[in-house]
C-alpha atoms as a printed R data frame, in Angstrom:
    type eleno elety resid chain resno       x       y       z
1   ATOM     1    CA   MET     A     1  38.113   0.343  28.297
2   ATOM     2    CA   TYR     A     2  41.555  -1.107  27.756
3   ATOM     3    CA   ARG     A     3  44.666  -0.730  29.955
4   ATOM     4    CA   TRP     A     4  48.243  -1.206  28.772
5   ATOM     5    CA   ASN     A     5  51.663  -0.867  30.223
6   ATOM     6    CA   MET     A     6  54.889  -1.358  28.361
7   ATOM     7    CA   ARG     A     7  58.273  -2.929  29.025
8   ATOM     8    CA   PHE     A     8  61.268  -2.737  26.711
9   ATOM     9    CA   PHE     A     9  63.785  -5.493  26.141
10  ATOM    10    CA   ILE     A    10  67.236  -4.254  25.216
11  ATOM    11    CA   ASN     A    11  69.349  -7.441  25.229
12  ATOM    12    CA   ALA     A    12  68.468 -10.996  26.015
13  ATOM    13    CA   GLY     A    13  67.254 -11.059  29.575
14  ATOM    14    CA   VAL     A    14  67.742  -7.305  30.161
15  ATOM    15    CA   SER     A    15  64.599  -5.233  30.301
16  ATOM    16    CA   SER     A    16  63.342  -1.889  31.429
17  ATOM    17    CA   ASP     A    17  60.792  -1.295  34.149
18  ATOM    18    CA   TYR     A    18  57.120  -1.275  33.251
19  ATOM    19    CA   SER     A    19  55.757   2.034  32.049
20  ATOM    20    CA   SER     A    20  52.892   3.852  33.680
21  ATOM    21    CA   ASP     A    21  49.485   2.479  32.828
22  ATOM    22    CA   LEU     A    22  48.040   3.688  29.555
23  ATOM    23    CA   TYR     A    23  44.270   3.720  29.093
24  ATOM    24    CA   PHE     A    24  42.320   3.580  25.862
25  ATOM    25    CA   GLN     A    25  38.588   3.492  25.428
26  ATOM    26    CA   THR     A    26  36.890   2.648  22.156
27  ATOM    27    CA   PRO     A    27  33.841   4.679  21.287
28  ATOM    28    CA   ALA     A    28  30.616   2.763  21.754
29  ATOM    29    CA   LEU     A    29  28.851   1.923  18.533
30  ATOM    30    CA   THR     A    30  25.376   3.262  18.905
31  ATOM    31    CA   PRO     A    31  23.839   3.300  15.463
32  ATOM    32    CA   THR     A    32  20.799   5.517  15.267
33  ATOM    33    CA   LEU     A    33  18.123   3.960  13.114
34  ATOM    34    CA   SER     A    34  15.439   6.508  12.251
35  ATOM    35    CA   PRO     A    35  11.727   5.716  12.084
36  ATOM    36    CA   PRO     A    36   9.866   6.176   8.799
37  ATOM    37    CA   ILE     A    37   8.896   9.788   8.100
38  ATOM    38    CA   ASN     A    38   5.727  11.395   6.746
39  ATOM    39    CA   LEU     A    39   3.428   8.547   7.788
40  ATOM    40    CA   ARG     A    40   0.002   9.363   6.383
41  ATOM    41    CA   VAL     A    41  -3.399   7.830   5.700
42  ATOM    42    CA   THR     A    42  -3.917   7.951   1.932
43  ATOM    43    CA   SER     A    43  -7.468   6.576   1.791
44  ATOM    44    CA   VAL     A    44 -10.158   5.189   4.077
45  ATOM    45    CA   ASP     A    45 -13.397   3.370   3.449
46  ATOM    46    CA   ASP     A    46 -15.398   0.709   5.271
47  ATOM    47    CA   LYS     A    47 -13.281  -2.107   3.812
48  ATOM    48    CA   GLU     A    48  -9.685  -0.909   4.081
49  ATOM    49    CA   ILE     A    49  -7.323   1.785   5.270
50  ATOM    50    CA   ASN     A    50  -4.276   2.649   3.164
51  ATOM    51    CA   LEU     A    51  -1.083   4.015   4.698
52  ATOM    52    CA   SER     A    52   2.008   5.455   3.053
53  ATOM    53    CA   TRP     A    53   5.344   6.747   4.376
54  ATOM    54    CA   ASP     A    54   8.800   7.845   3.296
55  ATOM    55    CA   VAL     A    55  12.105   6.050   3.879
56  ATOM    56    CA   PRO     A    56  13.849   6.949   7.166
57  ATOM    57    CA   LEU     A    57  16.502   9.666   7.143
58  ATOM    58    CA   ASN     A    58  19.135   7.395   8.718
59  ATOM    59    CA   ASN     A    59  19.561   3.632   8.365
60  ATOM    60    CA   GLY     A    60  21.919   3.504  11.351
61  ATOM    61    CA   GLY     A    61  24.782   2.066   9.311
62  ATOM    62    CA   SER     A    62  22.946  -1.107   8.317
63  ATOM    63    CA   ALA     A    63  20.525  -1.921   5.521
64  ATOM    64    CA   ILE     A    64  16.850  -1.627   6.419
65  ATOM    65    CA   THR     A    65  15.247  -5.073   6.276
66  ATOM    66    CA   TYR     A    66  11.587  -4.490   7.088
67  ATOM    67    CA   TYR     A    67   8.959  -2.335   8.777
68  ATOM    68    CA   LYS     A    68   6.720  -3.224  11.708
69  ATOM    69    CA   ILE     A    69   3.176  -1.819  11.455
70  ATOM    70    CA   TYR     A    70   1.352  -1.174  14.739
71  ATOM    71    CA   MET     A    71  -2.361  -0.419  15.131
72  ATOM    72    CA   GLY     A    72  -4.634   0.297  18.074
73  ATOM    73    CA   SER     A    73  -8.056   1.692  18.851
74  ATOM    74    CA   ARG     A    74  -6.513   4.196  21.295
75  ATOM    75    CA   SER     A    75  -3.602   6.592  21.008
76  ATOM    76    CA   ASN     A    76  -0.284   5.144  22.217
77  ATOM    77    CA   GLU     A    77  -1.828   1.691  22.778
78  ATOM    78    CA   GLU     A    78  -0.905   0.173  19.434
79  ATOM    79    CA   THR     A    79   0.060  -3.504  19.092
80  ATOM    80    CA   LEU     A    80   1.921  -5.236  16.271
81  ATOM    81    CA   LEU     A    81  -0.371  -5.630  13.265
82  ATOM    82    CA   ASP     A    82   1.981  -6.772  10.496
83  ATOM    83    CA   ILE     A    83   5.575  -6.916   9.238
84  ATOM    84    CA   ILE     A    84   6.411  -5.943   5.656
85  ATOM    85    CA   SER     A    85   9.646  -6.131   3.704
86  ATOM    86    CA   PHE     A    86  11.729  -3.122   2.758
87  ATOM    87    CA   PRO     A    87  11.552  -1.240   0.292
88  ATOM    88    CA   ILE     A    88   7.729  -1.376   0.334
89  ATOM    89    CA   SER     A    89   6.436   1.884   1.825
90  ATOM    90    CA   THR     A    90   2.667   1.401   1.641
91  ATOM    91    CA   TYR     A    91   0.276  -0.772   3.597
92  ATOM    92    CA   SER     A    92  -3.417  -1.708   3.259
93  ATOM    93    CA   ASP     A    93  -5.176  -2.704   6.457
94  ATOM    94    CA   LYS     A    94  -8.060  -4.877   5.278
95  ATOM    95    CA   ASN     A    95  -9.228  -5.896   8.727
96  ATOM    96    CA   GLU     A    96 -12.796  -5.080   9.707
97  ATOM    97    CA   ILE     A    97 -12.983  -1.315  10.106
98  ATOM    98    CA   ILE     A    98 -15.292  -0.475  12.993
99  ATOM    99    CA   ASN     A    99 -13.801   2.500  14.823
100 ATOM   100    CA   ASP     A   100 -11.132   5.074  14.205
101 ATOM   101    CA   ASN     A   101  -7.697   3.437  14.392
102 ATOM   102    CA   PHE     A   102  -4.262   4.748  15.330
103 ATOM   103    CA   TYR     A   103  -1.150   3.643  13.449
104 ATOM   104    CA   LYS     A   104   2.623   3.816  14.044
105 ATOM   105    CA   ILE     A   105   5.575   2.188  12.276
106 ATOM   106    CA   LYS     A   106   9.083   1.077  13.283
107 ATOM   107    CA   THR     A   107  12.055   0.564  10.960
108 ATOM   108    CA   VAL     A   108  14.061  -2.648  11.495
109 ATOM   109    CA   SER     A   109  17.660  -3.441  10.499
110 ATOM   110    CA   ALA     A   110  20.432  -5.766  11.710
111 ATOM   111    CA   PHE     A   111  21.012  -3.337  14.609
112 ATOM   112    CA   GLY     A   112  17.422  -3.622  15.876
113 ATOM   113    CA   SER     A   113  14.332  -1.420  15.748
114 ATOM   114    CA   SER     A   114  13.927   2.332  15.531
115 ATOM   115    CA   GLU     A   115  11.715   4.419  17.735
116 ATOM   116    CA   PHE     A   116   8.071   4.706  16.667
117 ATOM   117    CA   SER     A   117   7.136   6.984  13.792
118 ATOM   118    CA   LYS     A   118   4.695   9.776  14.446
119 ATOM   119    CA   GLU     A   119   1.207   8.457  15.051
120 ATOM   120    CA   VAL     A   120  -1.589   8.867  12.520
121 ATOM   121    CA   ILE     A   121  -5.299   8.253  12.902
122 ATOM   122    CA   ASP     A   122  -7.739   7.179  10.266
123 ATOM   123    CA   ILE     A   123 -11.273   8.442  10.414
124 ATOM   124    CA   ALA     A   124 -13.473   5.459   9.630
125 ATOM   125    CA   LYS     A   125 -16.056   6.225   6.992
126 ATOM   126    CA   PRO     A   126 -18.576   3.402   7.106
127 ATOM   127    CA   SER     A   127 -20.799   3.076   4.089
128 ATOM   128    CA   ILE     A   128 -24.523   3.467   4.463
129 ATOM   129    CA   GLN     A   129 -26.169   0.216   3.559
130 ATOM   130    CA   LYS     A   130 -29.659   0.470   2.135
131 ATOM   131    CA   LEU     A   131 -31.900  -2.232   3.475
132 ATOM   132    CA   PHE     A   132 -34.673  -1.456   1.016
133 ATOM   133    CA   SER     A   133 -35.779   1.182  -1.446
134 ATOM   134    CA   PRO     A   134 -38.193   3.898  -0.324
135 ATOM   135    CA   VAL     A   135 -41.845   3.055  -0.851
136 ATOM   136    CA   LEU     A   136 -44.582   5.570  -1.477
137 ATOM   137    CA   VAL     A   137 -48.112   4.493  -0.467
138 ATOM   138    CA   LEU     A   138 -51.038   6.608  -1.626
139 ATOM   139    CA   PRO     A   139 -54.445   6.850   0.091
140 ATOM   140    CA   ASP     A   140 -56.027   4.562  -2.516
141 ATOM   141    CA   ASP     A   141 -53.633   1.752  -1.402
142 ATOM   142    CA   LYS     A   142 -51.530   1.946  -4.534
143 ATOM   143    CA   SER     A   143 -47.866   1.443  -3.777
144 ATOM   144    CA   PHE     A   144 -44.865   2.785  -5.607
145 ATOM   145    CA   ILE     A   145 -41.249   1.794  -5.125
146 ATOM   146    CA   PHE     A   146 -38.316   4.017  -6.001
147 ATOM   147    CA   ASN     A   147 -36.283   2.754  -8.962
148 ATOM   148    CA   GLU     A   148 -32.741   4.122  -8.646
149 ATOM   149    CA   LYS     A   149 -31.832   3.175 -12.207
150 ATOM   150    CA   TYR     A   150 -34.465   5.484 -13.642
151 ATOM   151    CA   ASN     A   151 -34.578   7.831 -10.630
152 ATOM   152    CA   LEU     A   152 -38.362   7.639 -10.267
153 ATOM   153    CA   PHE     A   153 -41.155   5.884  -8.398
154 ATOM   154    CA   MET     A   154 -42.786   2.945 -10.166
155 ATOM   155    CA   GLU     A   155 -46.047   1.255  -9.302
156 ATOM   156    CA   CYS     A   156 -45.592  -2.134  -7.722
157 ATOM   157    CA   CYS     A   157 -47.617  -4.988  -6.364
158 ATOM   158    CA   GLU     A   158 -47.568  -6.304  -2.778
159 ATOM   159    CA   LYS     A   159 -44.915  -8.894  -3.683
160 ATOM   160    CA   CYS     A   160 -42.232  -6.258  -4.248
161 ATOM   161    CA   LEU     A   161 -42.774  -4.440  -0.950
162 ATOM   162    CA   PRO     A   162 -40.262  -5.065   1.833
163 ATOM   163    CA   LEU     A   163 -41.493  -6.857   4.932
């Protein structure tokens, strides 16, 4: 807030009395930087999770410089995972995927960071790893192993059986 008072000079050395105080307040600059919108998980597998989002509705009067990606194993307990440059609006999390993960994003400009975006959760889909092919053993001790290429059981010797 600023305060002024005025005094007029008519001739050299002759002046008026000071005026009443005048007050002026400048409006505070509070730019509102919006978070990214429409944050979504576009694909999930056991090796990576892909996120995508749309540009924020408001840049707060300053160019967007980057996004901060947050991830956590519990809702609202995310920590900073990565920082990516604007205008990129996709992210691939290639960290080891063990559990379901929660993600949020912040927009960053010269004025600072936005609030968090809406939270999304991936649903981890671990692949099923086959340790060995099914083996069929008949009463006469003949063994057959399933051949996926030909989709049938083939006779095999003891060397091809899993331990």
